[in-house]
C-alpha positions in Angstrom: -8.5 -11.3 -1.5 -8.5 -14.1 1.1 -11.3 -14.0 3.6 -10.2 -14.1 7.3 -11.8 -17.5 7.8 -9.5 -19.0 5.1 -6.5 -17.2 6.7 -7.3 -18.8 10.0 -7.7 -22.2 8.4 -4.1 -22.1 7.5 -3.2 -21.7 11.1 -5.2 -24.6 12.8 -3.6 -24.5 16.2 -5.8 -24.3 19.3 -2.9 -23.1 21.5 -3.2 -19.7 19.8 -6.8 -19.1 20.8 -6.0 -17.2 24.0 -2.7 -15.7 22.6 -2.7 -11.9 22.6 -0.3 -9.2 21.6 0.2 -5.7 22.9 0.3 -2.9 20.4 2.5 0.2 20.8 1.6 3.8 20.3 4.3 6.4 20.0 7.1 5.4 22.4 8.1 8.1 24.9 5.0 10.2 23.9 2.2 8.1 25.4 0.8 11.1 27.4 0.3 13.0 24.1 -1.5 10.1 22.3 -4.8 11.9 22.4 -3.3 14.9 20.7 -1.6 12.8 18.0 -5.0 11.1 17.4 -6.4 14.4 16.0 -4.1 14.5 12.9 -4.3 10.8 12.5 -8.1 11.0 12.4 -7.9 13.8 9.9 -5.5 11.8 7.6 -7.7 8.7 7.7 -10.7 10.8 6.8 -8.8 12.3 3.8 -7.6 8.9 2.7 -11.0 7.2 2.8 -13.0 10.1 1.4 -10.4 10.9 -1.3 -10.1 7.4 -2.6 -13.9 6.9 -2.4 -14.3 10.0 -4.5 -11.8 8.8 -7.1 -13.6 5.4 -7.4 -17.0 7.1 -7.6 -15.8 9.5 -10.4 -14.3 6.7 -12.5 -17.2 4.3 -12.1 -19.9 7.0 -12.9 -18.1 8.6 -15.8 -18.2 6.7 -19.1 -15.5 8.9 -20.5 -13.1 7.6 -17.9 -13.5 4.0 -18.8 -10.1 3.7 -20.2 -7.0 1.5 -19.2 -5.2 4.4 -17.3 -8.3 5.1 -15.2 -9.1 1.4 -14.6 -5.6 1.1 -13.1 -6.1 4.2 -11.1 -9.3 2.8 -9.7 -7.4 -0.4 -8.7 -4.8 1.9 -6.9 -7.6 3.8 -5.1 -9.3 0.7 -4.0 -6.1 -0.8 -2.6 -5.3 2.5 -0.8 -8.7 2.7 0.7 -8.6 -0.9 2.0 -5.1 -0.3 3.3 -6.4 2.6 5.4 -9.3 0.6 6.7 -7.0 -2.3 7.7 -4.8 -0.1 9.9 -7.3 2.4 11.1 -9.1 0.4 13.9 -6.0 -0.5 15.8 -4.1 2.8 15.3 -7.0 4.9 16.4 -7.8 2.4 19.1 -4.4 2.8 20.6 -4.2 6.6 20.2 -7.8 7.6 21.2 -8.8 4.8 23.6 -5.6 3.2 24.7 -6.8 -0.2 23.5 -3.5 -2.0 23.1 -4.5 -5.6 23.3 -5.2 -7.7 20.1 -6.0 -11.3 19.8 -4.1 -13.8 17.7 -6.7 -14.2 15.0 -7.2 -10.5 14.6 -3.5 -9.8 14.6 -2.7 -12.4 11.9 -5.7 -11.3 9.7 -4.5 -7.7 9.9 -0.9 -8.7 9.2 -2.0 -10.6 6.1 -4.1 -7.7 4.7 -1.4 -5.1 5.3 1.3 -7.2 3.5 -1.2 -8.2 0.8 -2.3 -4.7 0.1 1.1 -3.1 0.1 2.4 -5.7 -2.3 -0.7 -5.3 -4.5 -0.1 -1.5 -4.6 3.6 -2.1 -5.7 2.3 -4.3 -8.5 -0.3 -1.8 -9.6 2.3 0.9 -9.7 4.4 -1.4 -11.9 1.4 -2.0 -14.2 0.7 1.8 -14.4 4.4 2.3 -15.4 3.8 -0.3 -18.2 0.7 1.6 -19.2 2.6 4.9 -19.5 5.4 3.1 -21.5 2.9 1.7 -24.0 1.0 5.0 -24.3 4.2 7.0 -25.1 6.4 4.4 -26.9 3.7 2.5 -28.9 0.6 4.8 -28.9 -0.9 3.2 -32.1 -1.2 -0.2 -30.4 -2.2 1.1 -27.0 -5.9 0.4 -27.3 -5.3 -3.1 -28.6 -2.7 -4.1 -26.0 -4.4 -2.8 -22.9 -8.0 -3.8 -23.4 -10.5 -3.9 -20.5 -10.3 -7.7 -20.5 -6.5 -7.6 -20.3 -6.6 -5.1 -17.4 -9.0 -7.5 -15.6 -6.6 -10.4 -16.3 -3.6 -8.3 -15.0 -5.6 -7.7 -11.8 -6.2 -11.4 -11.3 -2.5 -12.1 -12.0 -1.5 -9.5 -9.4 -3.8 -11.0 -6.7 -2.6 -14.5 -7.5 1.1 -13.5 -7.5 0.9 -11.7 -4.1 -1.2 -14.6 -2.6 1.3 -17.1 -3.8 4.1 -15.4 -1.8 2.0 -14.6 1.3 0.3 -18.0 2.0 3.6 -19.7 2.9 4.3 -16.9 5.2 1.1 -17.8 7.1 1.9 -21.5 7.1 5.4 -20.8 8.5 3.8 -18.9 11.4 2.1 -22.1 12.5 5.4 -23.7 13.6 6.3 -20.9 16.0 5.6 -20.8 19.8 5.3 -17.4 21.5 6.6 -16.0 24.8 4.5 -14.2 27.4 5.8 -10.8 26.6 4.3 -10.3 23.2 4.9 -6.6 22.9 4.8 -5.2 19.3 6.6 -2.0 18.3 3.7 -0.7 16.0 0.1 0.2 16.4 -0.7 -2.7 13.9 0.5 -6.2 13.3 3.5 -6.6 11.0 5.2 -9.8 10.2 8.8 -8.9 11.2 7.4 -7.5 14.4 5.3 -10.7 15.2 8.1 -13.2 14.7 10.4 -11.2 17.0 8.0 -12.2 19.8 8.5 -15.9 19.2 10.5 -18.2 21.4 11.2 -20.5 18.5 14.0 -20.3 15.9 12.7 -17.7 13.4 15.6 -18.1 10.8 13.3 -19.7 8.2 10.6 -17.1 8.7 13.1 -14.3 8.3 14.7 -15.8 5.2 11.4 -16.4 3.5 10.1 -12.9 4.6 13.1 -11.4 2.9 12.6 -13.6 -0.2 8.9 -12.5 -0.4 10.0 -8.8 -0.2 12.6 -9.1 -2.9 10.1 -11.0 -5.1 7.5 -8.2 -4.8 8.9 -4.7 -4.0 12.5 -5.7 -4.9 11.4 -6.8 -8.4 8.8 -4.1 -9.0 11.0 -1.1 -8.3 13.8 -1.9 -10.9 11.1 -2.7 -13.5 9.4 0.7 -12.9 12.8 2.4 -13.2 13.5 0.5 -16.5 10.1 1.6 -17.8 10.9 5.2 -17.1 14.4 4.9 -18.6 12.7 3.7 -21.9 10.1 6.5 -21.6 12.7 9.2 -21.1 14.6 7.8 -24.1 11.5 8.0 -26.3 10.6 11.5 -25.1 14.1 12.8 -25.8 13.7 11.7 -29.4 10.8 14.1 -29.9 12.0 17.1 -31.7 9.7 19.8 -30.2 10.4 20.8 -26.6 6.6 21.6 -26.2 5.7 18.1 -27.3 8.3 16.6 -24.9 6.8 18.5 -22.0 3.3 17.6 -23.0 4.1 13.9 -23.5 6.0 13.5 -20.2 3.5 15.5 -18.2 1.1 12.5 -18.5 3.6 10.6 -16.3 3.9 13.2 -13.5 1.0 11.9 -11.4 2.3 8.3 -11.6 5.9 9.4 -10.7 4.4 11.2 -7.6 2.6 8.0 -6.6 5.7 5.9 -7.0 7.8 8.4 -5.0 5.4 8.6 -2.0 5.2 4.8 -1.9 8.9 3.9 -2.3 10.6 6.8 -0.5 8.9 6.0 2.9 9.6 2.3 2.3 13.3 3.1 1.7 13.3 5.3 4.8 11.7 2.6 6.9 14.4 0.1 5.7 17.1 2.6 6.7 15.6 3.1 10.1 15.3 -0.7 10.6 19.0 -1.0 9.6 20.0 1.6 12.2 17.3 0.7 14.7 19.4 0.9 17.8 20.7 4.4 16.9 17.4 5.9 15.9 14.9 7.1 18.6 11.9 4.6 18.9 9.4 7.3 17.9 11.2 7.8 14.6 10.8 4.1 13.8 7.1 4.3 14.6 6.5 7.5 12.6 8.3 6.1 9.6 6.2 2.9 9.7 3.0 4.9 9.9 4.1 7.2 7.1 4.7 4.2 4.8 1.2 2.9 5.3 -0.7 6.3 5.6 1.0 8.7 3.2 0.1 6.9 -0.2 -3.6 6.6 0.6 -3.7 10.3 1.7 -1.6 11.8 -1.1 -2.5 9.7 -4.1 -6.0 11.0 -4.5 -4.8 14.6 -4.1 -2.0 14.2 -6.7 -4.4 12.7 -9.3 -7.1 15.2 -8.5 -4.7 18.1 -9.1 -2.5 16.8 -11.9 -5.1 14.8 -14.0 -7.3 17.2 -15.9 -10.1 14.7 -16.6 -10.3 13.7 -12.9 -10.2 17.3 -11.8 -13.0 18.3 -14.1 -15.2 15.4 -13.1 -14.8 16.2 -9.4 -15.7 19.9 -10.0 -18.7 18.8 -12.0 -19.9 16.6 -9.2 -19.6 19.4 -6.6 -21.3 21.9 -9.0 -24.2 19.5 -9.4 -24.6 19.4 -5.6 -24.6 23.1 -5.4 -21.3 23.6 -3.6 
């Protein structure tokens, strides 16, 4: 992942030093921000503690040092970092009404949000490939998905996402901004930032769309293709009990894919009908897209994955709970 200093070096323009943006809370419900902050604090606590627990369980249990769990640890690490990247500004707006954010902080947050969501999409695609190999070619599973290959896949994911995001930062350098830099989220998001510009943003918008189609837009069909092949393989199994047992290994991953892509699709629909939807609906959908996966993924894998569930119970029993 790129450090903030390197991100800033891509934007060497001193005119941005004093540039600030104003973050939004929940439009029309500003007086109730303190009440909304309570469930948001609760959700962030679940997201960070839940994903930390999954990482701890996988790292400390030798029996979980397998490709499936290596990928799950990558998903948990991504979700935890995603929560940490949005938590300061979201809770700052809701709890303390701190709405102002500087250019450097805003661009750094924007990069990490886009980077981590694209990485999560790529990890979900890799996990779909893992399930495909485990079900359709089980005899070669251990030789195809070795720990070294998982590490290489992780590097490819980081390199692929960085390759698409770095030009996005460079293109921001050419923009000038107006005085009324009001954002529509409680965090910095690329489409939101470029709307504040007084320059022609056509190139930024086109490249932003290209980056989305090259990440989420490519990953989603490949995940669907993987499951089409998995379903075909499962249906060829004669015993109904074996079909259920085999396909049940995919349930957790299907849940993770659903809670990532359904809010993303909903957010796209809200963007399309932005003028007809109330502003608070747009805000809540954008927060759901970034917060629901980190909150629900550890719960799903803890409940549906027997090995994870047993390891968590064992940890709490050792502590005397």
